[in-house]
C-alpha positions as CSV (number, residue, x, y, z in Angstrom):
1,M,29.9,139.5,110.7
2,D,32.9,137.8,109.4
3,H,34.4,140.6,107.0
4,T,37.2,138.4,105.9
5,L,35.1,135.7,104.8
6,F,32.8,138.3,103.0
7,S,35.9,139.5,101.1
8,A,37.0,136.1,100.4
9,L,33.6,135.0,98.9
10,L,33.7,137.8,96.7
11,K,37.1,137.5,95.3
12,N,36.4,133.6,94.7
13,L,33.1,134.2,92.8
14,L,34.3,136.8,90.7
15,S,38.0,135.8,90.3
16,V,39.0,139.4,91.1
17,D,41.0,141.0,93.6
18,V,38.7,142.5,96.5
19,T,40.3,145.0,98.9
20,D,38.8,146.0,102.4
21,A,39.6,149.6,102.3
22,T,38.1,150.5,105.8
23,D,41.5,151.6,106.9
24,M,41.8,154.2,104.3
25,D,45.1,155.7,105.0
26,S,47.0,152.5,104.5
27,S,44.7,150.4,102.3
28,L,44.3,153.0,99.6
29,Y,47.9,154.1,99.4
30,A,48.8,150.4,99.0
31,F,46.0,150.2,96.3
32,E,47.5,153.1,94.4
33,K,51.1,151.8,94.7
34,E,50.1,148.3,93.2
35,Y,47.5,149.0,90.8
36,C,47.8,152.6,89.3
37,F,49.7,152.6,85.9
38,S,49.8,156.4,85.5
39,I,48.7,159.0,87.9
40,K,48.3,161.4,84.8
41,M,46.1,158.8,82.9
42,Q,44.2,157.4,86.0
43,P,43.6,160.2,88.4
44,M,40.8,158.4,90.1
45,F,43.2,155.4,91.0
46,T,45.3,157.7,93.2
47,S,44.6,157.2,97.1
48,K,43.7,161.0,97.4
49,A,40.9,160.5,94.8
50,L,39.6,157.2,96.2
51,Y,39.5,158.6,99.6
52,Y,37.3,161.3,98.3
53,L,35.0,158.8,96.4
54,L,34.5,156.3,99.1
55,S,34.1,158.9,101.7
56,S,31.4,160.4,99.6
57,S,29.7,157.3,98.6
58,K,26.2,156.2,99.8
59,E,24.6,153.2,101.2
60,S,23.0,150.7,99.0
61,M,25.0,151.7,95.8
62,I,27.6,150.1,93.7
63,Y,29.7,152.4,92.0
64,E,31.9,151.6,89.0
65,L,34.8,153.7,87.7
66,I,36.3,153.2,84.1
67,D,39.3,155.1,83.0
68,Q,40.4,156.2,79.8
69,L,42.8,153.1,79.5
70,G,39.8,150.8,79.9
71,I,40.8,149.7,83.5
72,C,37.9,149.4,85.8
73,L,37.1,149.0,89.6
74,S,33.9,149.2,91.6
75,F,33.4,149.9,95.2
76,F,30.6,150.3,97.7
77,T,29.9,150.3,101.6
78,F,28.3,147.4,103.5
79,D,28.3,146.9,107.3
80,N,30.1,150.1,107.9
81,R,33.0,149.0,105.8
82,F,34.3,149.9,102.4
83,Y,35.2,147.6,99.6
84,I,37.0,147.9,96.4
85,I,36.4,145.2,93.7
86,G,39.2,145.3,91.0
87,P,41.1,146.2,88.9
88,Y,39.4,144.5,86.0
89,V,38.9,145.0,82.4
90,K,35.7,144.4,80.1
91,E,37.2,143.7,76.8
92,K,40.4,142.3,75.3
93,Y,43.5,144.1,74.9
94,S,43.6,146.4,71.7
95,E,47.1,147.6,70.6
96,L,45.7,150.4,68.5
97,K,43.3,151.8,71.1
98,T,46.3,151.7,73.7
99,E,49.0,153.5,71.1
100,T,46.2,156.1,70.6
101,V,45.6,156.7,74.0
102,L,49.2,157.2,75.1
103,A,49.9,159.1,72.0
104,K,46.9,161.5,72.9
105,N,48.5,161.8,76.5
106,D,52.0,162.9,75.1
107,E,53.5,159.2,76.4
108,S,56.1,157.5,74.8
109,S,55.6,154.4,72.8
110,S,58.2,152.7,75.0
111,K,55.2,152.4,77.6
112,S,52.8,150.3,75.3
113,L,54.4,147.1,76.1
114,A,54.5,147.9,79.9
115,F,50.8,149.0,79.6
116,K,50.0,145.7,77.7
117,L,51.6,143.6,80.4
118,Y,49.6,145.5,83.1
119,Y,46.3,145.3,80.9
120,T,46.3,141.6,80.2
121,A,47.1,140.7,83.9
122,F,43.7,141.7,84.8
123,P,40.7,139.4,84.5
124,I,37.8,140.1,82.2
125,V,34.5,140.8,84.1
126,Y,31.3,142.4,83.3
127,T,29.1,145.1,85.3
128,E,26.4,142.5,85.4
129,Q,28.7,140.0,87.1
130,I,29.8,142.4,89.6
131,T,26.4,143.7,90.8
132,S,24.7,140.2,90.8
133,V,27.5,138.7,93.0
134,V,27.8,141.6,95.2
135,N,24.0,141.6,96.1
136,K,23.8,137.8,96.4
137,C,26.8,137.9,98.9
138,I,25.2,140.8,100.9
139,I,21.7,139.1,101.0
140,S,23.5,135.7,102.2
141,F,25.1,137.8,105.0
142,S,22.4,140.2,105.6
143,P,19.1,138.7,104.5
144,T,17.0,141.9,105.3
145,E,19.3,144.3,103.2
146,S,17.8,146.0,100.1
147,E,19.3,145.2,96.8
148,Y,22.1,147.4,95.9
149,S,21.7,150.0,92.8
150,Y,24.4,150.5,90.4
151,R,25.9,153.8,89.3
152,R,28.8,154.5,86.8
153,L,30.9,157.4,87.7
154,S,32.0,159.2,84.5
155,G,33.9,162.3,83.7
156,F,37.2,160.8,85.0
157,I,38.5,159.6,82.7
158,Q,32.6,112.3,85.0
159,D,32.9,108.7,87.8
160,V,35.6,105.8,88.0
161,S,34.6,102.6,89.2
162,E,36.9,100.1,91.3
163,E,37.6,98.1,88.0
164,D,38.6,100.8,85.9
165,D,40.9,102.2,88.3
166,K,43.4,99.3,88.2
167,T,46.4,100.7,86.1
168,E,49.0,98.0,85.8
169,L,51.3,99.1,83.4
170,S,52.6,96.4,80.9
171,E,55.0,96.8,78.1
172,K,52.3,97.7,75.7
173,N,51.5,100.7,77.9
174,Y,55.1,101.8,78.0
175,S,55.4,101.6,74.3
176,E,52.3,103.9,74.2
177,I,54.0,106.3,76.5
178,Y,57.1,106.4,74.5
179,R,54.9,107.0,71.4
180,R,53.0,110.0,73.0
181,Y,56.6,111.5,74.2
182,D,57.8,111.0,70.5
183,Q,54.8,113.0,69.4
184,E,55.4,115.6,72.0
185,K,58.9,116.1,71.1
186,Q,58.0,116.7,67.6
187,F,55.3,119.2,68.4
188,L,58.0,121.1,70.5
189,S,60.5,121.0,67.8
190,M,58.0,122.7,65.4
191,I,57.6,125.3,67.7
192,R,61.3,125.8,68.2
193,N,61.8,125.9,64.4
194,G,58.7,128.3,63.7
195,D,57.0,125.6,61.7
196,T,53.6,127.4,61.2
197,K,52.6,125.0,58.3
198,N,52.6,121.6,60.4
199,I,51.9,123.1,64.0
200,L,48.2,122.8,64.1
201,S,48.1,119.2,62.9
202,A,50.8,118.4,65.3
203,F,48.7,119.8,68.0
204,E,45.7,117.7,67.0
205,K,47.8,114.5,67.3
206,L,48.5,115.3,70.9
207,S,45.0,116.4,71.9
208,G,42.5,115.6,69.2
209,P,39.7,113.0,69.8
210,E,41.0,110.6,67.4
211,A,44.3,110.9,68.9
212,L,43.1,110.2,72.4
213,S,40.9,107.2,71.4
214,D,44.3,105.6,70.3
215,F,45.5,105.1,73.9
216,S,44.1,103.1,76.6
217,K,43.2,104.5,79.9
218,E,46.2,102.9,81.5
219,T,48.7,105.1,79.7
220,L,47.3,107.9,82.0
221,N,46.8,110.4,79.0
222,Y,47.0,113.6,80.8
223,Y,46.3,115.7,77.6
224,A,42.6,114.6,78.1
225,S,42.3,117.0,80.9
226,G,42.7,120.7,81.4
227,Y,45.7,119.9,83.7
228,G,47.5,118.2,80.6
229,L,46.8,121.5,78.6
230,A,48.5,123.4,81.0
231,I,51.5,121.4,81.1
232,L,51.6,121.6,77.2
233,K,51.5,125.4,77.6
234,A,54.3,125.4,79.9
235,L,56.2,123.3,77.4
236,S,55.3,125.3,74.4
237,R,56.8,128.6,76.4
238,K,60.2,126.7,76.8
239,A,60.5,125.6,73.4
240,A,59.8,129.2,72.1
241,E,62.4,130.3,74.6
242,E,65.0,127.7,73.4
243,S,64.2,129.0,69.7
244,G,65.7,132.4,70.9
245,L,62.6,134.3,71.2
246,S,62.7,137.1,73.7
247,V,61.0,135.9,76.8
248,I,59.3,139.4,76.9
249,T,57.5,138.5,73.6
250,I,56.8,135.0,75.0
251,D,55.3,136.2,78.2
252,E,53.3,139.1,76.3
253,I,51.7,136.3,74.2
254,T,50.8,133.9,76.9
255,Q,49.5,136.2,79.3
256,K,47.0,137.6,76.8
257,Y,45.5,134.0,76.3
258,T,45.6,133.5,79.9
259,Q,43.5,136.6,80.6
260,L,41.0,135.6,77.8
261,S,40.7,131.9,79.1
262,S,40.0,133.1,82.9
263,A,37.0,135.1,81.3
264,T,35.2,132.0,80.3
265,N,34.4,128.4,81.7
266,N,33.6,126.9,78.3
267,A,35.9,124.2,77.8
268,E,35.7,124.3,74.2
269,L,36.6,127.9,73.9
270,Q,39.3,127.5,76.5
271,T,40.8,125.0,74.2
272,R,40.4,127.3,71.2
273,Y,42.7,129.8,73.0
274,Q,45.3,127.2,73.8
275,I,45.4,126.6,70.1
276,D,45.6,130.3,69.2
277,M,48.3,130.8,71.7
278,I,50.5,128.0,70.5
279,V,50.0,129.1,66.7
280,E,50.9,132.7,67.6
281,L,54.0,131.8,69.6
282,T,55.1,129.7,66.6
283,K,54.7,132.6,64.3
284,A,56.7,134.8,66.6
285,V,59.4,132.2,66.4
286,H,59.0,132.2,62.7
287,N,59.3,135.9,62.3
288,H,62.2,136.1,64.9
289,K,64.2,133.4,62.8
290,L,63.2,135.5,59.5
291,S,64.3,138.7,61.0
292,L,67.0,138.3,63.7
293,D,68.0,134.8,63.8
294,K,70.8,135.6,61.1
295,Y,72.5,138.0,63.6
296,S,74.6,137.2,66.5
297,P,73.1,137.2,70.1
298,P,74.5,140.6,71.1
299,I,73.1,142.2,68.2
300,Q,69.8,140.4,68.5
301,R,69.7,142.0,72.2
302,V,70.5,145.2,70.8
303,M,67.8,145.2,68.3
304,E,65.3,143.9,70.9
305,Y,66.3,146.9,73.3
306,I,65.7,149.6,70.6
307,N,62.3,148.1,69.9
308,L,61.3,148.0,73.3
309,H,62.6,151.6,73.8
310,L,61.5,153.4,70.7
311,G,59.9,156.5,72.2
312,D,62.9,157.1,74.8
313,H,66.0,158.7,74.3
314,I,68.5,155.6,73.3
315,S,72.0,156.1,74.1
316,N,75.0,154.3,72.7
317,D,76.1,153.5,76.3
318,D,72.6,151.7,76.8
319,L,73.1,149.7,73.6
320,A,76.8,148.9,74.2
321,A,75.8,147.7,77.7
322,N,73.2,145.5,76.4
323,A,75.4,143.9,74.1
324,S,78.4,143.7,76.9
325,M,80.7,145.4,74.1
326,S,82.5,149.0,74.1
327,I,80.5,151.4,71.8
328,S,83.4,151.6,69.2
329,H,83.3,147.6,68.8
330,L,79.5,147.4,68.9
331,S,79.3,150.1,66.2
332,K,81.6,147.9,63.7
333,V,79.8,144.6,64.6
334,F,76.5,146.2,64.0
335,K,77.3,147.7,60.9
336,K,79.2,144.5,59.7
337,E,76.1,142.2,60.4
338,T,73.3,144.6,59.2
339,G,74.9,146.9,56.7
340,G,73.8,150.0,58.4
341,T,74.5,152.1,61.7
342,M,72.5,151.8,64.9
343,T,71.4,155.3,64.3
344,E,69.8,154.4,61.1
345,Y,68.3,151.2,62.4
346,I,66.6,153.4,65.1
347,A,65.2,155.8,62.6
348,L,63.8,152.9,60.5
349,M,62.1,151.2,63.4
350,R,60.7,154.5,64.7
351,C,59.3,155.5,61.0
352,K,57.8,152.0,60.6
353,K,55.8,152.4,63.8
354,A,54.8,155.9,62.9
355,A,53.8,154.5,59.4
356,G,51.3,152.0,61.0
357,L,49.9,154.8,63.1
358,L,49.3,157.0,60.0
359,K,47.8,154.3,58.3
360,K,45.5,153.2,61.2
361,T,44.6,156.3,62.9
362,D,43.8,160.1,62.6
363,L,46.3,161.3,65.2
364,P,48.1,164.4,64.4
365,V,51.4,164.1,63.0
366,Q,53.1,165.9,65.8
367,E,51.4,163.5,68.5
368,I,52.8,160.5,66.4
369,S,56.1,162.2,66.2
370,S,56.4,162.6,69.9
371,Y,55.0,159.0,70.4
372,V,57.8,157.4,68.5
373,G,60.5,159.3,70.1
374,Y,60.9,162.5,67.9
375,S,60.1,165.6,70.1
376,D,61.2,167.9,66.9
377,N,58.4,167.3,64.6
378,N,60.3,169.0,61.7
379,Y,63.2,166.7,62.2
380,F,61.0,163.5,62.3
381,V,59.3,164.7,58.9
382,K,62.9,165.0,57.3
383,V,63.8,161.5,58.7
384,F,60.5,159.9,57.4
385,K,60.8,161.6,54.1
386,K,64.2,160.2,53.5
387,I,63.1,156.7,54.6
388,Y,59.7,156.8,52.7
389,D,60.5,159.4,50.1
390,L,57.3,160.9,51.4
391,T,56.4,163.3,54.1
392,P,54.1,161.9,57.0
393,S,51.1,163.8,55.4
394,E,51.6,162.6,52.0
395,Y,52.0,159.1,53.3
396,R,48.6,159.2,55.0
397,K,47.0,160.5,52.1
398,T,48.1,157.7,50.0
399,R,48.1,155.0,52.5
400,I,51.1,153.2,51.1
401,V,51.7,149.7,52.7
402,S,54.6,150.2,55.3
403,L,58.0,148.5,54.6
């Protein structure tokens, strides 16, 4: 039997990574190193645990693991070989769910973005797809094989004629191409400027049915195809970057919609995700301009660093390094541009994050305090009250809208 072909077939049909783990010593170590985000929260993703599970697995059984972070994998044995399918996920990313799990595990809020990028890198696949494809592949390679059962392990947490294909470009064709590019430039300019009011109509001019009918086939209007939409996605990312929006934020947004698109073959739904991505990018640029565009690039970098590391110890040395300034000079520039100190800004951002969790979850104040970077709960209460004029507990009771 061609085991490489079997693995490749599974991978192509499911669009999920497939690992031949027969050589457990090397394959399981490599699996843990590549896919385990946190040994503490994903104990069953370690080589030791997987070794035990695979060794104990029975023939004709497909096992599935789902950890507390929502990351899944399946494994089974066939023809005396072990196969691992995944990781994959079963639902779209939930920021609130992630923050709750991280806080419950006494993890820093700084890990939330890293986990979001980790989570959205995996395809959305369902159990029924896994079991159906595995069984069909097994029967294809071994027709006499019995159907495998499923067990979840819990407790671990269109044609073109020859005539149509003649594409001689005339002056009229060139004018259409220039017109299309003019529309494209307007569209990208709206993203760069954060024009949330007109971005949807601009997109429809580029890709809507009425717009496409305005152009003859000879213009080679690539926006009529999925490839054209992919190009538009890349251009949209670049326009957002040129606006000054953080590339981390851009990647966070686009990767989320890439994952959603990978979970469906419905062209209409994929286009919907494309539109949603463009709108969210434009909104992010708009918010960036409102909140940060008034500041100099060094101060923007400092603010971004703070927001990415809220749950960590943030030193003045780290901030100065990001701004490429001395600590004393950075302190003066920051105070001049923002009207407050870096310490005050850090406290404000931490308390805003905490306020959101106090409104949306029932997590204990102590866990929220630790999650946003305060190991001393009493000190957190003091800082929070200074900003909101209420203790965290009082704030949660009144459900006041955060600043």
